[in-house]
C-alpha positions in Angstrom: -80.1 93.6 -116.5 -79.9 92.5 -120.4 -76.8 90.2 -120.9 -74.6 92.4 -123.5 -72.1 90.4 -125.5 -68.4 92.0 -125.6 -67.8 93.3 -129.3 -64.5 92.3 -130.3 -62.9 95.2 -132.6 -63.0 95.3 -136.5 -59.9 94.6 -138.4 -58.6 96.0 -141.2 -57.1 93.1 -143.2 -55.0 95.4 -145.3 -53.3 97.2 -142.2 -53.7 94.1 -139.9 -49.9 92.8 -140.6 -48.9 96.7 -141.6 -46.5 96.7 -138.6 -44.5 93.0 -140.0 -44.2 94.4 -143.6 -41.1 96.5 -145.1 -42.4 99.8 -146.9 -42.3 99.8 -150.9 -39.0 100.5 -152.7 -39.3 103.7 -154.5 -37.5 103.0 -158.0 -37.2 107.1 -158.1 -35.7 107.4 -154.3 -31.6 108.8 -155.0 -30.3 106.0 -153.7 -31.7 103.5 -156.0 -32.5 105.6 -159.3 -28.7 106.6 -161.1 -30.5 109.4 -162.9 -31.6 111.3 -160.1 -29.6 114.4 -159.1 -26.7 114.3 -156.6 -27.4 115.9 -153.3 -26.9 119.3 -153.3 -26.9 120.0 -156.9 -30.7 121.0 -156.8 -33.5 119.4 -159.1 -35.7 120.0 -161.5 -35.6 122.9 -164.3 -34.2 125.6 -162.4 -30.9 123.6 -161.2 -30.3 124.0 -165.4 -30.7 127.8 -165.1 -28.2 130.0 -163.7 -27.9 132.6 -160.6 -30.3 135.3 -160.7 -32.7 134.0 -163.4 -35.9 134.6 -164.1 -38.3 131.9 -163.7 -41.3 133.4 -165.1 -39.4 135.6 -168.1 -40.7 134.2 -171.7 -38.4 131.6 -173.2 -35.6 132.7 -176.0 -37.2 131.2 -179.1 -34.1 132.3 -180.9 -31.5 130.8 -178.6 -29.3 128.1 -180.3 -31.0 125.2 -179.6 -28.6 122.1 -178.1 -27.7 119.2 -179.5 -30.4 116.2 -179.8 -28.5 113.3 -178.6 -31.0 111.2 -180.9 -31.4 112.6 -183.6 -28.8 112.4 -186.6 -25.7 114.9 -186.5 -26.9 118.0 -188.5 -24.7 118.1 -191.8 -21.5 120.1 -192.0 -21.5 121.7 -195.5 -19.7 124.7 -196.9 -21.5 128.0 -197.0 -20.6 129.9 -200.1 -18.4 133.1 -199.2 -19.6 136.8 -199.1 -19.4 137.5 -202.2 -21.0 134.9 -203.7 -24.1 135.6 -205.9 -27.5 136.4 -203.9 -29.0 132.9 -205.4 -26.2 131.2 -204.6 -26.5 131.9 -201.2 -30.1 131.6 -200.5 -29.5 128.1 -201.6 -26.6 127.7 -199.8 -28.8 128.1 -196.6 -30.4 125.3 -196.7 -28.4 122.9 -198.1 -27.9 121.8 -194.6 -31.2 121.1 -194.6 -32.9 119.7 -197.6 -29.8 118.4 -199.4 -28.8 118.8 -203.0 -30.9 121.5 -204.6 -29.2 120.1 -208.1 -28.0 116.9 -210.5 -25.4 117.4 -213.0 -25.0 114.8 -215.9 -21.5 113.9 -216.8 -20.1 112.5 -220.4 -16.6 111.4 -219.9 -16.2 113.8 -216.9 -17.7 116.5 -218.9 -20.6 118.3 -217.5 -23.7 117.8 -220.4 -26.8 118.2 -218.6 -28.1 120.0 -215.4 -31.3 119.8 -213.3 -32.0 122.0 -210.6 -35.1 121.4 -208.7 -36.2 121.4 -204.7 -39.2 122.7 -202.0 -41.2 125.7 -203.1 -39.9 127.5 -200.6 -36.6 128.0 -202.1 -38.1 129.8 -205.1 -39.7 132.3 -204.6 -40.8 133.0 -208.4 -42.1 129.7 -208.8 -44.6 130.6 -205.1 -45.8 133.8 -206.6 -47.0 131.2 -209.8 -48.1 128.8 -208.2 -50.7 131.3 -206.5 -52.0 132.3 -209.8 -53.6 129.1 -209.5 -56.1 128.2 -206.6 -57.1 125.2 -208.8 -53.8 123.5 -207.6 -53.8 121.4 -204.3 -52.7 123.2 -201.9 -51.7 119.9 -199.9 -49.3 118.5 -199.6 -47.2 121.0 -201.2 -45.2 119.7 -204.7 -41.4 120.0 -204.9 -40.1 121.8 -208.1 -37.8 121.6 -211.1 -37.4 125.3 -211.9 -34.2 124.4 -214.7 -33.5 121.8 -217.0 -30.4 122.8 -220.0 -28.2 120.4 -221.9 -25.2 121.4 -223.9 -25.2 122.1 -227.4 -23.9 118.9 -228.3 -25.4 116.9 -225.9 -29.2 117.7 -227.3 -31.5 115.6 -228.6 -29.5 112.5 -226.9 -31.9 111.4 -224.2 -29.7 113.0 -221.6 -32.0 115.9 -220.0 -35.1 113.4 -220.2 -32.5 110.8 -218.0 -31.7 113.7 -215.8 -35.4 115.0 -214.7 -36.3 111.1 -214.1 -33.5 111.0 -212.0 -34.2 114.2 -210.0 -37.8 113.1 -209.6 -36.8 109.3 -208.4 -34.4 111.3 -205.8 -37.2 113.4 -204.3 -39.3 110.6 -204.3 -36.7 109.5 -201.6 -36.6 112.9 -199.3 -40.5 112.2 -199.1 -42.5 114.5 -201.9 -45.6 113.2 -203.3 -45.6 115.6 -206.0 -43.5 118.0 -208.7 -44.1 120.5 -210.3 -42.5 122.8 -213.3 -43.4 125.9 -214.6 -42.3 126.2 -218.1 -42.8 129.3 -220.7 -44.9 128.4 -223.5 -43.4 129.9 -227.0 -40.1 130.9 -225.6 -37.0 130.5 -227.7 -34.9 127.0 -227.1 -31.9 129.3 -225.9 -34.1 131.8 -224.5 -35.8 129.6 -221.5 -34.1 127.1 -218.5 -37.6 125.6 -217.9 -37.8 123.5 -221.2 -41.2 123.3 -223.3 -44.6 121.5 -222.6 -44.0 119.2 -225.0 -40.7 118.0 -223.1 -42.4 117.7 -220.0 -45.0 115.3 -221.3 -42.3 113.2 -222.5 -40.6 113.3 -218.9 -44.3 112.0 -217.3 -45.4 115.0 -216.6 -49.2 115.9 -217.3 -50.6 119.7 -217.7 -52.8 120.8 -215.2 -53.1 124.3 -215.8 -52.8 125.2 -219.7 -52.6 128.7 -219.3 -51.2 130.3 -222.9 -47.8 131.2 -221.5 -47.1 129.6 -218.2 -48.7 125.8 -218.2 -48.3 124.2 -215.1 -46.9 121.0 -216.0 -47.4 118.0 -212.9 -45.8 115.0 -212.0 -46.8 112.3 -209.1 -44.2 110.5 -207.6 
């Protein structure tokens, strides 16, 4: 008979000392992970649901949002009362999100000039007027200045220009890239709160739509 050499079994070098090795440590195991749920408390998203809740039901998109511990706390602002004017109520509704919508310049602790501004979404009339001009850039949307006014005794002293410049710097700080305004050409001095094209040019704005009645003035921030 031919000689047959006995063959030794092939050893797996990765399993050769398996019996002598300790199992790998699982850092997510309950006994090691301090954030793991305690025994009997349940785990997964279902653990936060009340008993009998339908797991397949659509989420309530209008449910109150839980406080985010990583986000700044929401602003606590006083809202206008039930009898307040509608416009004041609309502005107050966004106060906690956008911040102040106006600047007042004081001289000797008395109001001398007033400037109102904000996002387009706060002023439906500005939105409708802007829709008339498709040539205006659609992105990013600008902020708008809707009102600039001074008292009679404070006029022609540069207060309105200073207040507009302050409002533009504040809007830039809030992240806006441009601001627009829509003056009414040909209106009487005391019949408009949006000033005139010449005023806005002195304030650093350029006419981007030369409409005969409602031109559009724009300032890049």
